[in-house]
N, C-alpha and C positions, 0 to 999 in steps of 0.2 A: 310330248312328255318327258318320254322316261330321260330320255336322254341331255334335257336339261336338269332334272331334277339329279340325275351325276354328274353334272359340272358343279352345281353350286351347292357338292356335298363334299366333293372334293376343296370348293373352293373354301369352304368353314373348315374341313379340315387343314388346310394350309396354313389358313388364319388361324387355329389354335392350337397350331404347333407353334407361330408365330410368336403368339403370344406367350403359349407358357414359355419358348424358347429369353423372349424379354423382359419375363417376371424373372425366370434363372438367372440371367446376366443381373439384374439388377441388385437380389438377394446377394450373390456373387460380389457385386462391386459395394454393395451396404455393409456385408463383413472384411471387410477389405481395410474402408476405412474406417471402419471403428477399429480394428488391428492397427492400423496405423498409427487413427490418435493415441486407442491406449499406447504404444510404444515411445512415442513422443511425445506423449505428457509423464511416462515414467521415468523418462530420462530429465524432465526438468525437477526442480528441486525447489517445491510448492507448500508453500504451511498448509494448514488446517483453517478452520474459522476461527474455533475453538484454541487452539495454538494463539493466533493471529489477537485474539478480543484478549487472550490474559499477558498476551505481553505489552499491549498496549495501557494497560493495568497499570501495570505495575511502571513502562512511563507516564502515567497522569501520577503515583504517588511518587515518583522523584519527584519532579516537576515542583507538588507541592512541599515535599520538604525541601529542594534547596533553594524558596520562597523564604519558605520559613526559617530555613539556617540566616541565608543568606538578613532579612531582617535581623534577626536576632547578629547579630558579626555587626553590620553596621550601628544599632545600639547601642555592643558594645565596647567599639571605637567611639563613637559621640564621648560615650559618661569615661575612656579612662583617658583623649582627649584633653591637651591639657588647656585650662582655661588660658584666652592673648591677657600679657599683662598690661596693666591701663599705662597710658604715659604722660611721662609724669612731665609736668611748665617745668620746671626746675633746670636750667644748666649744671650740665655737668662740671665740677670741677677739672678746668684747664678746658673749656670748650671755651667761645671766645659771645659775647653775648648777640642776640641780636641788631641786625642793623635799622639805627631810624631815618 
């Protein structure tokens, strides 16, 4: 029985060592991956959510102002356009009379 316990104890110690090594490798891989992601994201020129929302609000306001100015311009152009002259039925001097 003594020999069986010793073999079992050695096996348990070996498995604990392997589990500890595996856990260390996992932590090292996670740390390495996080560092690479930080480097990659640091190189990417991204805007924050608050900055994006501010620019979006500015764009909406500019669009509304553009539509208001377009409506105003259309109204001014319509008022400035000369009214079409009514056609006269009289023949102008020197013109031929209509054929009958």
